C-alpha positions as CSV (number, residue, x, y, z in Angstrom):
1,M,101.2,-2.0,-54.8
2,N,98.1,-0.5,-56.4
3,L,94.9,-2.4,-55.6
4,K,92.5,0.0,-57.4
5,H,91.9,-2.4,-60.3
6,V,91.7,-5.7,-58.4
7,D,88.3,-7.4,-58.6
8,F,87.9,-8.5,-55.0
9,D,84.5,-10.1,-55.5
10,A,86.0,-12.4,-58.1
11,L,89.0,-13.0,-56.0
12,F,87.0,-14.0,-52.9
13,R,84.7,-16.2,-55.1
14,R,87.7,-18.1,-56.4
15,V,89.1,-18.5,-52.9
16,A,85.8,-19.8,-51.6
17,D,85.4,-22.1,-54.6
18,K,88.9,-23.5,-54.0
19,K,88.1,-24.1,-50.3
20,V,84.9,-25.9,-51.2
21,E,86.6,-28.1,-53.8
22,D,89.3,-29.0,-51.3
23,A,86.8,-29.9,-48.6
24,M,84.8,-32.0,-51.1
25,A,88.1,-33.8,-52.1
26,E,88.8,-34.5,-48.4
27,G,85.2,-35.9,-47.9
28,K,84.1,-33.3,-45.4
29,F,80.7,-33.1,-46.9
30,D,80.1,-36.9,-47.2
31,N,78.2,-37.3,-43.8
32,L,76.0,-34.3,-43.8
33,P,72.4,-34.7,-42.8
34,G,70.0,-34.7,-45.8
35,K,72.7,-35.8,-48.2
36,G,71.1,-36.9,-51.5
37,E,67.7,-35.3,-50.6
38,P,66.3,-32.3,-52.6
39,I,66.9,-28.9,-51.1
40,E,63.9,-26.7,-50.5
41,I,64.8,-23.3,-51.9
42,D,62.5,-20.4,-51.3
43,E,61.8,-18.3,-54.3
44,G,63.1,-14.8,-53.6
45,P,62.1,-11.6,-55.3
46,T,63.9,-10.6,-58.5
47,D,64.2,-6.9,-57.7
48,E,67.6,-6.2,-56.0
49,N,66.2,-4.0,-53.2
50,A,63.3,-6.4,-52.5
51,R,65.7,-9.3,-52.5
52,A,67.9,-7.6,-49.9
53,L,64.9,-6.9,-47.7
54,W,63.7,-10.5,-48.2
55,W,67.0,-11.9,-47.1
56,A,67.2,-9.6,-44.1
57,L,63.7,-10.6,-43.0
58,R,64.5,-14.2,-43.5
59,L,67.7,-14.0,-41.4
60,M,65.8,-12.1,-38.7
61,K,63.1,-14.8,-38.6
62,Q,65.6,-17.7,-38.6
63,N,67.4,-16.1,-35.6
64,D,64.3,-15.2,-33.6
65,F,65.2,-11.5,-33.9
66,I,62.4,-9.0,-33.2
67,P,63.1,-5.3,-33.9
68,D,62.7,-2.9,-31.0
69,E,59.8,-1.1,-32.7
70,V,57.7,-4.3,-32.9
71,R,58.5,-5.3,-29.3
72,W,57.7,-1.8,-28.1
73,R,54.4,-1.7,-30.0
74,K,53.4,-5.1,-28.4
75,A,54.4,-3.8,-25.0
76,V,52.2,-0.7,-25.4
77,D,49.3,-2.9,-26.4
78,K,49.8,-5.1,-23.3
79,M,50.2,-2.1,-21.0
80,K,47.0,-0.6,-22.4
81,A,45.2,-3.9,-21.7
82,D,46.6,-3.9,-18.2
83,L,45.5,-0.2,-17.8
84,Y,42.0,-1.1,-18.8
85,R,41.8,-3.8,-16.1
86,A,43.5,-1.6,-13.4
87,T,41.3,-0.5,-10.6
88,D,43.9,1.3,-8.4
89,P,44.5,5.0,-9.3
90,A,48.2,4.8,-8.4
91,A,48.7,1.7,-10.6
92,A,46.7,3.4,-13.4
93,R,48.9,6.5,-13.2
94,K,52.1,4.5,-13.3
95,L,50.9,2.4,-16.3
96,A,49.7,5.5,-18.2
97,E,53.0,7.2,-17.6
98,Q,54.9,4.1,-18.8
99,I,52.7,3.9,-21.9
100,N,53.3,7.6,-22.7
101,L,57.0,7.2,-22.4
102,L,57.1,4.2,-24.7
103,V,54.7,5.9,-27.2
104,H,57.0,8.9,-27.2
105,K,60.0,6.6,-27.8
106,L,58.2,4.9,-30.7
107,N,56.9,8.0,-32.4
108,T,60.4,9.6,-32.3
109,L,62.3,6.6,-33.6
110,G,62.7,8.2,-37.0
111,T,62.2,4.9,-38.9
112,N,59.6,4.3,-41.5
113,A,59.3,0.5,-40.9
114,I,55.8,0.8,-39.5
115,S,54.1,4.0,-40.7
116,S,51.2,4.3,-38.3
117,A,51.8,6.4,-35.2
118,V,51.1,5.1,-31.7
119,T,48.8,7.1,-29.4
120,G,49.3,7.7,-25.8
121,V,46.8,8.0,-23.0
122,D,45.6,10.9,-20.8
123,V,47.1,10.2,-17.4
124,V,44.8,12.6,-15.5
125,A,41.7,11.1,-17.2
126,E,42.8,7.5,-16.5
127,V,43.4,8.2,-12.8
128,A,40.1,10.2,-12.5
129,K,38.2,7.2,-13.9
130,R,39.6,5.0,-11.1
131,Q,39.0,7.5,-8.3
132,S,35.3,8.0,-9.2
133,A,34.4,4.6,-10.5
134,P,33.1,1.8,-8.2
135,E,35.2,-1.4,-8.0
136,R,35.1,-3.5,-11.1
């Protein structure tokens, strides 16, 4: 059997429509919450590429999904704040090294989702600050 000329999109649409019609005839939609109330529909963009991105972002938001790049950038910001408050040279070294590892990971991701690069810290300078500075 040659399936080269079969319109699968239309076929699946017809199957889905039939299933919905059967469910409606059986009364499966009669007791849904919000029945009879207006549906709030977000206006999506008309451009096909923008619409695909819009749907992807909407699904991510609805499912509390945060991309690795965003989580890592937030982690770098938090670690830099912790580094600023650190007084112990050993803790400062450890934080600075962790920051630099994560910065390297971020800057070599190869994505263009967020175009600004993340900067690391100078481990030696951060440790030296804590060794020569009085207690904060």
